[in-house]
N, C-alpha and C positions, 0 to 999 in steps of 0.2 A: 504494500500500500504506500502511495505517495501522499503524505498528509500535509496539506498546505493551509490548514485552518489557523495555526498560530505557531510561534516558536516555543510555546509552553508544552507542545506535544512531544518534544524530543526526549529520547530515552538515554539513561546512563550508559556510557561507553564501558567496554570490558575493563579498561584501566581504572575507571571510576568505581566500578563494582569491587575491584580488588582492594582499593584503599578503604572502601566502606567495610569490607569484610574484616580488615585487619586494624580498624581504627581503635585507638586506646580511648576508653570512655570513663566517665565518672558521673556524678550527679550535678547537672547544670544548675539546678535550683540552689544548691549549696555553693555553686561557683567553682566546683572542682572537676569539671569535665575538661581535660587538657586539650582535646581536639577542638572543642568549641572556643576555648580561650585562644588557641592558636589562630583559628579563623578570624575571630574578632580583632585580635592584634594585627594580623596581616592586612585585613581590609582597612582598618583605621590608618595604618601606615601608608597603604597604597593611595588613600584618598586625602592624606595630609591632615587627619583629625586626631584628637586626643584619645577618643574611645569609640567603641561600637558595641552593639548588642545584636545577637543572632535571634531572629524571629521566624515565625512559621510561614509568613507570606508578605507580599508587598502591601496588601491592604492593611495587615496588622502593623507593618512597619510605619506606614504613613499615619495611621491612627495614633500610634504611640507618640510619634513626633508632634502631631497636632495637639495632643493632650499634654505633652511636656511643655509646649510653648504657650498654650492658652488655658485660661480658667473658664469656669461656667459663666456664660453671658458675654464672653469675648467673641470676636469674629475674625475670620481669616479671608483674605482676598485670594481668589482662585479663578483660573480660566473657565469660561462658560462651558467648554467641552472637555475639560481636564478630567483625568481618570479619578482623582481624589474626590471630585464633585459628582461625576456622572455614574461611576461604575463601582463604587465601594459601599453601596447600600445605605448611604446617608449616615455612616457611623459617627462622624464628627458631631453631627447634630443630635443623633439618637443617644449615643453613649457618652459623648463629651459635653453636651449642651453648648456646643460651639457653632455659631451661626456662619454659614458660608455667604460671602458677598461675591457674586460672580462678576467677572471682568471680561470684556470682549477680547478675543484672541486674533492676532494678525495671521496672515497666510503663512508666515514663517514658523508658526507654532508658539511664538513669543506672545506674552500678554501685551496689550496696549497700555504702556506705562502712564500715558496721559490720563487714560480712563481710570487706571488704578489709583493714581494720585487724587483724582476727583472723588473716588469712592471712599477714601479714608475719612473716618468720622471725626467730628470735632469732640473736644472734651466736654460732653454734655450728657446729663443723666437720661436724656431721651433716646440715646443711641447705644447700641452695643459697642464695646471698645475694640477698635481695630488693633490687632496684635501681631499679625503674621501675613507675609506674602508667600504664596506657594506657587512654584513653577514646575514644569515637567520637561524632561529632556531624555530621550526623544519623545515627540508627540506625533502620533500617526506616522512614525518613522522619520519625521522631519527633525533635523538637527538644529537646535538653537545655538548660535555662535557665542563665543566668549565675550564679545563686546556687549551683546544684549544681556548676558548674565551679569556682567559687571554694572551695567546701567541699572539693573534691578537692585544691586547692592547699594548704589548711590541713593536710590529712592528710600530703601528701608532705613539707611543711616540717617537720612534727612528727617524721618518721622519716628525714629526709635522703634522700629518693628523687628520682629524675627524674620528669618529668611530660610525657607525649606525647599529642597529639591526632591521631587519624585523622580528619581533617576533609575527607574526600573530597567531602562535600556541605556543608561549612561555609558556602558561599555561600547555600544554601537556608535554613540556620538563621539567617543574618544577615538575610535578607529577611523571614523569618517573624517574627523578634523585633524587626524594625525597629531594628537596631543596626548599627554598623560592624563589618566583619570583624575589626578589631583588638581590639574588646571581647571577642569570643569567644576570640581567640588569646591575650589578655593573660596568663591564669594559667599558660600552658604553656611549657615549656622548648623543645619542638619541636612544630611543626604541619605536617602534610602536607595539601595541598589538590590536588584533581584539576581539570584543565582540560578533560577529555574526557567529562565527564558532562553536567550541566545547562548548562554554558557552551558546549558544542558544538565544542570543538577536536578535531581528529582523533586526537591523541595527547598524552600528557604529564601530569606532576604536578610540583609544586614542594614541596620540604621547606625549612622556615624554622626559624631558631633563632639561638643565639648564634654568634659567629665560631668559637670552638673546636669546638663541636658540629658545625657545618656543615663545617668543615675535615675533621673525622673522618669525617663522612658521605660527603664527596666521595671520600675514600680508599676507602671501602667500595663506592661506586658504581663506581669503576674495577675493583675486584676482582670485582664481580658482572657485569662486562661491559657496564655502562651508560654508559661514557664514549664519546660519539659525536663525530663530526667536524663537518661543516657543518650542524649541527642547528638553526641559526637559521631554516631553512625552516619547521620546525614550531613553534619558539619564537615566531615571528611570529604564527602562528595563536593560540597560547596568550595572548599579550599582547593581541591584538585581542579575544579572548573575555573576558578579565578587564576590559578597558576598556569593553566595550560590552554584555556579556550578563548582568551580575549583576542589575541592576534588573528585567530582563524575566523573571527567574525567577518573579516574582509572577504572570505570565500562566500559567505551568505550574501553580502552586498553584490558581489559579482554575479552570483546566481540569480539574484533579483533582477539585475540588469538584463541578463540573458532571457529570463522569463518575460520581462516587460517588452523587450525587443521582439520576441517571438509572438506574443499575444497581439502586438500591434499589427502584425502581418495577416492576422486571421480575420476574414470577412465576418462582420457582425459584431466585432468586439472593439471597444475603445479603451485604451490605457489612459486612465485619468492621471496617474502619478506613479512614480517609483521612488521611494524614499528609503534609504539604507536597505534593510532586508524585507521591505514590504512593497507589494504591488497592488494598486487599486485599479480595478477594471470594471467596466460596465458593458452590457449588451445593448445593441441598438434596437433590438426587438425582443419581445417575449419569447422565451425558449422553455417550453413546458418541461418540468421535471429534470432540468439540467443537472442539478445537484445530485439527484438520485441516479441519473444515468452515468455520471462520472464515477460515483461511488461504486456502481456495479462493475466498472472497468478498472478499479483500483486507484482512483484519484479522489482524495477527500477534500472537499471545498465547502465553504459556507457562502450562501447567496442570500441577500436581502433584496427581494424584488429582482431588479436587473443588475445589481451591483455586488461585487465581491472584493474582499481583501485577502490576498494570498501572501503568506509569510514563509520566508526561507529560513532554514535552520540546519543544524549539524547533521541531521539524518537525510538531507536532500543533497544529492550529487548533481553535477552537470548532466549526466545521463538521465537522471530522474526528471530534470527540467525538460529535456528534449522529449522524453516519453510522454510527460504530461501535456506538452504542447501538441504532440501528434494526436493524442486521445481527445483533447478539447476540440481540436480542429475537426476531427472525424465526427464528433457528436453535433457540432454546430452545422455541419454540412448535411446531416440526415434530413 
C-alpha cells in the first residue's frame, strides 16, 4: 500500500525497533527514566533551550505550553486556520479556560502582525488579558522564514507577551531553509516539535523552553494524564529519529516535487500547491468514488469533495510516487 494521507502514517524502521527493544528504562514520573532524560536533553540542546519535556502528542505539547504561559481568563493570539485553534479540540478553552483570539493569516503561513497588534487588548477589566502569541511552522507545508519569526519576537517584546511555536514540522522548515533547528527556535519562549510525523517515530512530541516554563508545563502534563512510566521504550525511538531522520526529510520534499510535477500532467487534475512534503491537488470535475477506487488498487488518499492533500514520508520511495501517478492517471481516464 502507498499511503499518502499524512506523514503520521509512517512506521518505525528496523533500526528504530532495535533501539526500542534495547532501551534502558526507569520511571519517568519519578524522573529516573534515563532514555527519556537523554531525549529531553538532546532536543533542548538541539533547539538552543534550557529544558524540555517529553509528551505523548503534539496536541498535548501545545496545550501544556499554552497553560504554562496563560492563566484562567487570559487569551492567546493564534492564526485563524492554525492547528492549535482548529484541530486540537478546543483544549485551551475547555481545559485551560484560555480564550483564543484569532488573527488572519497571510498566504505565506505567517500571521498578519498588523492585525495581531490591533487584537491585543488594553489593560481593562472588560477584556481578557492578552498573554501569548502563537505561530506555526510549517503550516500546510509552507515554511515561515526567519525574518517573519523575528518580526513576531519584536511584537511580543513590545507588548510583554509570551511567544510559542507549534513546530510540529519545524524539522521540515529547517531542511527547506537550510538552517539549524535552533535558528528557527531562537525567537520563541517555547517550541513544540513532533517526533511522529516526518521523523517517523511511533509516538511523541517534545516541548522546549526555559527551566521555569518547562517546570510549569511538566505540572500540566501530569494533570492532563500525560505522565507515563517506563516510557523510555518510545523515547528511544524519538531520539533515534531526531539523530538520524532530519536530513533525509529532503528526500520527502523531492518526492513531493516529483508527485506534484506528475499530477500536473494528468488531465482532470490541478496542482494547487506543493509545499515541502505536501501536495495539494484538486479535480476539475466530479470523479465518483475516486478515493475508494484508488484504495482498491493500493493507493491510500483522502479527498474532501474534489480536493486532496497528499503527504510524502519515509515509507514512500520515488518508485512508489511513479506507481501512484500511473494508478491515479488510469483511474481518472476510466
